[in-house]
C-alpha positions as CSV (number, residue, x, y, z in Angstrom):
1,M,-140.1,-100.5,-80.2
2,E,-138.8,-98.0,-77.7
3,K,-135.3,-99.4,-77.8
4,Y,-133.8,-100.7,-81.0
5,P,-131.2,-103.5,-80.4
6,K,-128.1,-103.5,-82.5
7,V,-128.2,-105.8,-85.5
8,A,-125.3,-107.0,-87.7
9,I,-126.4,-108.0,-91.1
10,I,-123.9,-110.6,-92.3
11,Y,-123.6,-110.9,-96.1
12,L,-121.4,-113.7,-97.4
13,S,-120.0,-112.6,-100.7
14,Y,-118.9,-115.2,-103.3
15,H,-118.8,-113.4,-106.7
16,C,-121.6,-111.0,-105.5
17,E,-121.4,-108.9,-108.6
18,P,-124.7,-110.2,-110.2
19,Y,-126.6,-109.5,-107.0
20,I,-125.1,-106.5,-105.1
21,D,-127.2,-103.8,-106.7
22,D,-130.4,-105.4,-105.5
23,V,-128.9,-105.8,-102.0
24,I,-127.9,-102.1,-101.9
25,S,-131.4,-101.1,-103.0
26,G,-133.0,-103.1,-100.2
27,L,-130.6,-101.6,-97.6
28,K,-131.3,-98.0,-98.9
29,M,-135.0,-98.5,-98.0
30,L,-134.4,-100.0,-94.6
31,T,-136.8,-98.6,-92.0
32,Y,-135.0,-100.0,-89.0
33,P,-132.7,-97.2,-87.6
34,K,-129.6,-97.4,-89.8
35,D,-127.4,-96.3,-86.9
36,R,-128.4,-99.5,-85.1
37,V,-127.3,-101.7,-88.0
38,E,-123.9,-102.7,-89.4
39,F,-123.6,-104.3,-92.8
40,V,-120.9,-106.9,-92.5
41,I,-119.6,-108.3,-95.8
42,V,-117.5,-111.4,-95.6
43,D,-115.9,-111.9,-99.1
44,N,-114.9,-115.4,-100.1
45,P,-112.8,-115.3,-103.2
46,H,-114.4,-117.1,-106.1
47,L,-112.5,-120.0,-107.8
48,E,-113.0,-118.5,-111.3
49,Y,-113.7,-114.8,-110.7
50,G,-111.5,-114.1,-107.7
51,T,-112.3,-111.5,-105.0
52,S,-115.2,-109.0,-105.1
53,V,-113.4,-106.4,-102.9
54,R,-112.9,-104.0,-105.8
55,T,-116.6,-104.0,-106.6
56,L,-117.5,-103.6,-103.0
57,E,-115.1,-100.6,-102.7
58,D,-116.6,-99.0,-105.7
59,K,-120.3,-99.7,-105.1
60,V,-120.9,-100.2,-101.4
61,I,-118.3,-98.3,-99.4
62,P,-119.1,-94.9,-100.8
63,L,-122.7,-95.4,-99.4
64,S,-121.6,-96.6,-96.0
65,G,-123.1,-94.7,-93.1
66,K,-125.0,-92.5,-95.5
67,E,-127.6,-94.1,-97.8
68,I,-127.1,-97.5,-96.2
69,P,-125.9,-98.7,-92.8
70,H,-122.3,-98.4,-91.9
71,T,-120.4,-101.2,-93.8
72,T,-117.5,-103.4,-92.8
73,V,-115.8,-105.6,-95.4
74,L,-113.9,-108.6,-94.2
75,A,-111.9,-109.9,-97.2
76,Q,-110.8,-113.6,-96.9
77,P,-107.6,-115.0,-98.5
78,I,-109.3,-118.3,-99.4
79,N,-112.9,-119.5,-99.8
80,L,-114.0,-120.5,-96.2
81,G,-117.3,-121.9,-97.3
82,F,-120.7,-121.0,-95.9
83,S,-120.3,-121.9,-92.2
84,C,-116.8,-120.7,-91.6
85,G,-117.4,-117.6,-93.7
86,N,-120.4,-116.6,-91.7
87,N,-118.4,-117.3,-88.5
88,E,-116.0,-114.5,-89.5
89,G,-119.0,-112.1,-89.5
90,I,-120.3,-113.5,-86.2
91,K,-116.9,-113.0,-84.6
92,W,-116.9,-109.4,-85.7
93,A,-120.4,-108.9,-84.2
94,L,-119.3,-110.5,-80.9
95,K,-116.3,-108.2,-80.6
96,N,-118.5,-105.1,-81.3
97,D,-121.3,-105.8,-78.8
98,F,-124.2,-106.5,-81.1
99,D,-127.4,-108.0,-79.9
100,Y,-128.4,-109.9,-83.0
101,V,-127.0,-111.2,-86.3
102,F,-129.0,-111.5,-89.5
103,F,-127.8,-113.9,-92.2
104,H,-128.5,-112.3,-95.6
105,N,-128.2,-114.7,-98.5
106,Q,-126.0,-113.4,-101.4
107,D,-128.6,-113.8,-104.1
108,G,-131.5,-112.2,-102.1
109,F,-132.6,-108.8,-101.0
110,S,-134.8,-107.5,-98.2
111,S,-138.1,-105.6,-98.0
112,S,-137.8,-102.2,-96.3
113,D,-139.3,-103.3,-93.0
114,F,-138.0,-106.8,-92.7
115,L,-136.0,-106.3,-89.5
116,E,-138.6,-104.9,-87.1
117,P,-140.9,-108.0,-87.0
118,L,-138.0,-110.3,-86.5
119,V,-136.5,-108.3,-83.6
120,K,-139.9,-107.7,-82.0
121,A,-140.6,-111.5,-82.0
122,M,-137.3,-112.3,-80.4
123,E,-137.6,-109.5,-77.8
124,E,-141.1,-110.6,-76.8
125,D,-140.3,-114.4,-76.6
126,K,-137.0,-115.3,-75.0
127,K,-137.5,-119.0,-75.8
128,L,-137.1,-118.2,-79.5
129,G,-133.6,-119.1,-80.4
130,A,-133.8,-118.0,-84.1
131,V,-136.5,-116.6,-86.4
132,Q,-136.7,-116.8,-90.2
133,S,-138.2,-114.3,-92.6
134,L,-140.8,-115.5,-95.1
135,I,-138.6,-116.1,-98.2
136,L,-140.4,-115.4,-101.5
137,L,-139.1,-116.3,-104.9
138,H,-138.0,-113.5,-107.3
139,P,-139.3,-112.5,-109.7
140,E,-142.2,-114.8,-108.9
141,T,-143.0,-112.8,-105.7
142,D,-146.4,-114.4,-105.2
143,L,-144.7,-117.8,-104.6
144,V,-142.9,-119.0,-101.6
145,N,-139.3,-120.1,-101.5
146,S,-139.3,-121.1,-97.9
147,S,-141.8,-120.7,-95.0
148,G,-139.5,-122.5,-92.7
149,N,-137.5,-125.6,-93.7
150,E,-138.6,-129.2,-93.3
151,F,-136.5,-132.3,-92.6
152,H,-137.0,-136.0,-93.3
153,Y,-136.5,-138.4,-90.4
154,L,-133.4,-139.8,-92.2
155,G,-131.7,-136.4,-92.2
156,F,-132.7,-134.7,-95.5
157,G,-133.6,-131.1,-95.4
158,F,-135.7,-129.1,-97.9
159,S,-137.7,-125.8,-98.2
160,G,-141.2,-125.8,-96.7
161,D,-144.1,-124.8,-98.9
162,Y,-141.9,-124.4,-101.9
163,K,-143.8,-122.6,-104.7
164,K,-146.9,-122.3,-102.7
165,D,-149.1,-119.2,-103.1
166,V,-148.0,-116.7,-100.5
167,R,-151.7,-115.9,-99.7
168,E,-152.0,-119.3,-98.2
169,I,-149.3,-118.8,-95.6
170,G,-151.1,-116.4,-93.1
171,S,-149.6,-113.7,-90.9
172,S,-149.2,-115.4,-87.6
173,I,-145.8,-116.3,-86.2
174,K,-145.5,-120.1,-86.2
175,K,-143.0,-122.7,-84.9
176,I,-141.0,-124.5,-87.6
177,A,-138.9,-127.6,-87.8
178,Y,-135.7,-125.6,-88.7
179,A,-134.8,-122.3,-90.3
180,S,-133.2,-121.5,-93.6
181,G,-129.9,-119.8,-93.3
182,A,-130.8,-117.6,-96.3
183,A,-132.7,-115.1,-94.1
184,L,-132.2,-115.8,-90.4
185,L,-132.0,-113.7,-87.2
186,M,-130.1,-115.2,-84.3
187,R,-129.2,-114.0,-80.8
188,V,-125.6,-113.1,-80.1
189,D,-125.9,-114.3,-76.5
190,L,-126.9,-117.8,-77.7
191,L,-124.0,-117.8,-80.2
192,K,-121.7,-117.1,-77.2
193,K,-123.3,-119.8,-75.2
194,L,-123.8,-122.6,-77.7
195,G,-120.9,-121.8,-80.1
196,L,-120.6,-120.6,-83.7
197,W,-121.7,-122.4,-86.8
198,D,-119.9,-125.7,-87.3
199,D,-116.9,-125.1,-89.6
200,D,-116.7,-128.7,-90.6
201,F,-120.0,-128.5,-92.5
202,F,-118.5,-126.1,-95.1
203,M,-121.8,-125.9,-97.0
204,Y,-125.3,-127.6,-96.8
205,H,-127.2,-128.6,-93.7
206,E,-125.3,-126.1,-91.5
207,D,-128.6,-124.4,-90.8
208,L,-130.3,-127.7,-90.0
209,E,-127.4,-128.5,-87.5
210,Y,-127.7,-125.2,-85.7
211,S,-131.5,-125.3,-85.6
212,F,-131.2,-128.7,-84.0
213,R,-128.6,-127.4,-81.6
214,L,-131.0,-124.7,-80.5
215,R,-133.9,-127.1,-80.2
216,V,-132.0,-129.8,-78.1
217,A,-131.0,-126.9,-75.8
218,G,-134.7,-126.1,-75.2
219,Y,-135.2,-123.2,-77.7
220,E,-137.8,-122.9,-80.4
221,I,-137.4,-121.8,-84.1
222,A,-140.1,-119.7,-85.7
223,L,-141.2,-118.1,-89.0
224,V,-142.2,-114.5,-88.9
225,P,-144.4,-114.0,-92.0
226,D,-144.5,-110.2,-91.7
227,S,-140.7,-110.1,-92.4
228,I,-140.3,-110.5,-96.2
229,F,-137.1,-111.5,-97.9
230,Y,-136.8,-112.1,-101.7
231,H,-134.6,-114.8,-103.1
232,K,-133.4,-115.1,-106.7
233,Y,-133.3,-118.8,-106.2
234,Q,-131.8,-121.1,-108.9
235,F,-131.7,-124.8,-108.4
236,S,-128.2,-126.1,-108.5
237,R,-127.3,-129.3,-110.3
238,S,-123.7,-129.1,-109.2
239,I,-122.3,-132.7,-108.7
240,Q,-120.1,-131.5,-105.9
241,K,-123.1,-130.5,-103.7
242,F,-124.2,-134.1,-103.4
243,Y,-121.1,-135.0,-101.5
244,W,-121.6,-132.2,-98.9
245,M,-125.3,-132.9,-98.6
246,E,-124.8,-136.6,-98.0
247,R,-121.8,-136.3,-95.8
248,N,-123.4,-133.7,-93.6
249,R,-126.7,-135.5,-93.5
250,Y,-125.0,-138.5,-91.8
251,G,-123.1,-136.1,-89.5
252,V,-126.3,-134.4,-88.2
253,M,-127.9,-137.8,-87.5
254,L,-124.8,-139.0,-85.7
255,M,-124.5,-135.8,-83.6
256,F,-128.1,-135.6,-82.4
257,L,-129.8,-138.9,-82.4
258,D,-129.6,-141.5,-79.6
259,W,-128.0,-144.8,-80.5
260,S,-131.3,-146.6,-80.0
261,T,-133.0,-144.2,-82.4
262,L,-130.2,-144.8,-85.0
263,F,-130.7,-148.6,-84.6
264,V,-134.5,-148.2,-85.2
265,L,-133.8,-146.1,-88.4
266,L,-131.1,-148.4,-89.7
267,P,-133.2,-150.8,-91.7
268,M,-135.0,-148.0,-93.6
269,A,-131.7,-146.1,-94.0
270,L,-130.2,-149.2,-95.7
271,V,-133.1,-149.5,-98.1
272,L,-132.7,-145.8,-98.9
273,E,-129.0,-146.4,-99.7
274,I,-130.0,-148.7,-102.5
275,G,-132.4,-146.0,-103.9
276,L,-129.7,-143.4,-103.6
277,W,-127.3,-145.5,-105.6
278,V,-129.8,-145.8,-108.4
279,F,-130.3,-142.0,-108.3
280,A,-126.5,-141.5,-108.2
281,L,-125.8,-143.7,-111.1
282,K,-128.5,-142.2,-113.2
283,G,-127.5,-138.6,-112.2
284,G,-123.7,-139.1,-112.7
285,W,-122.6,-138.5,-109.1
286,A,-121.6,-142.0,-108.2
287,K,-118.0,-140.8,-107.6
288,E,-119.3,-138.3,-105.0
289,R,-121.2,-141.1,-103.3
290,I,-118.0,-143.1,-103.0
291,K,-116.2,-140.1,-101.6
292,V,-118.9,-140.0,-98.8
293,Y,-118.1,-143.6,-97.9
294,K,-114.4,-143.0,-97.9
295,Y,-114.9,-140.1,-95.6
296,W,-116.9,-142.1,-93.1
297,L,-114.6,-145.1,-93.3
298,D,-111.7,-142.9,-92.0
299,T,-111.5,-143.4,-88.2
300,R,-109.9,-140.0,-87.8
301,N,-113.2,-138.4,-89.0
302,W,-115.2,-140.5,-86.6
303,K,-113.2,-139.1,-83.8
304,I,-114.1,-135.5,-84.9
305,W,-117.8,-136.2,-85.1
306,M,-118.0,-138.3,-81.9
307,E,-116.5,-135.3,-80.1
308,K,-119.3,-133.1,-81.6
309,R,-121.8,-135.7,-80.5
310,K,-120.5,-135.6,-76.9
311,N,-120.8,-131.8,-76.8
312,I,-124.4,-131.9,-78.1
313,Q,-125.4,-134.4,-75.5
314,K,-124.1,-132.2,-72.8
315,I,-126.6,-129.4,-73.6
316,R,-129.6,-131.7,-74.5
317,V,-132.9,-131.2,-72.6
318,I,-135.4,-132.8,-75.1
319,S,-135.9,-136.4,-76.3
320,D,-135.5,-137.7,-79.9
321,A,-139.3,-138.1,-80.0
322,K,-139.6,-134.4,-79.4
323,L,-136.9,-133.5,-81.9
324,L,-138.5,-135.7,-84.6
325,E,-142.1,-135.0,-83.9
326,N,-142.5,-132.7,-87.0
327,A,-140.3,-134.8,-89.3
328,S,-141.4,-135.4,-92.9
329,T,-142.0,-139.0,-93.8
330,G,-141.3,-138.6,-97.5
331,I,-138.6,-137.0,-99.7
332,F,-140.0,-134.3,-101.9
333,F,-137.8,-132.6,-104.5
334,Q,-138.1,-128.8,-105.0
335,E,-138.0,-129.1,-108.8
336,K,-140.3,-131.3,-110.7
337,S,-137.5,-132.2,-113.1
338,M,-135.8,-134.1,-110.2
339,E,-138.8,-136.3,-109.3
340,N,-138.8,-139.9,-110.3
341,S,-141.6,-142.5,-110.3
342,L,-139.6,-145.0,-108.1
343,L,-139.4,-142.6,-105.2
344,K,-142.9,-141.2,-105.7
345,Y,-144.8,-144.4,-105.9
346,I,-142.6,-146.9,-104.0
347,G,-140.0,-145.1,-101.9
348,N,-142.1,-142.5,-100.2
349,P,-145.1,-144.8,-99.4
350,I,-142.6,-147.3,-97.8
351,M,-140.9,-144.6,-95.8
352,N,-144.2,-143.2,-94.7
353,L,-145.4,-146.6,-93.5
354,Y,-142.2,-147.4,-91.7
355,Y,-142.3,-144.1,-89.9
356,W,-145.9,-144.5,-88.6
357,I,-145.7,-148.2,-87.8
358,I,-142.1,-148.5,-86.5
359,V,-140.4,-145.2,-85.8
360,R,-143.3,-143.4,-84.0
361,N,-143.9,-146.5,-81.8
362,L,-140.3,-147.3,-80.9
363,I,-138.8,-143.8,-80.4
364,R,-139.8,-142.5,-77.0
């Protein structure tokens, strides 16, 4: 590239101590001109461990502008969550005239030349709204964490090609259903135009929401396999996460899908609710499921999401059929320990049949 656009790497810290050494090592080897990069750390204080500012001042700041790109630390007084925390970094990038922002997951680290292929892809194709690195597991670096995320037609999101051999992925840039927020490059001008990440999501499905936002506005999302990002991924069994995943799943569907589409999906969604209750009772998160219902039974919350829906429909240029054309017809857990026979042999076949017979024929 003759001209290197300015990139702000946004790193959301939440007790980053176990991971920051690897992050620093990756940034030290960065081949993209360091004077065109800013490392923006947004520190959310951890409920148990507190702030990581002292660690950042000791380990990162002394290297700022020398061995690693110039670093800015934005310490937050409270935990803002994923969406709002990243928004603080985006706001900084907007104020300082950056061209792109890259979202760098806390428990991951980059290869030396990960930025060049991402920026090149965006510079050459202006219809790309966001591009994702190929995310590999660590230390199992021959296995994929995400080659672009997939979503189920009832709103579930999951990593594409999870634990697939990296040699099967190929090297060509490919369009994907939606991008993982763990290693994602976005255009600053589109963030200005379409808005920041949705603060109300707090965590989970915020990357699905923004990918959908880009897609309904006419932009594409792509995987750039030549950009490698390593992720020390650990499956979380946190009970709390089920509340956010389910609440936000409903929110995405309400924001983006036409009323007629929601009506078509309703019978299968009700059947799925029964299955989810079995899963919740077995897994011990029935209270979280009740919290989801309480949230959506509050009319004040409906007003919030209906306003979001209205804003989305204003920018929409594609149909639901186009938005859902690459949807998964089954729910596939990332970890084998989470699989169950009821879903595998009954639930998924029924949902697959319903999609191809009902959904594909009625959603136009």
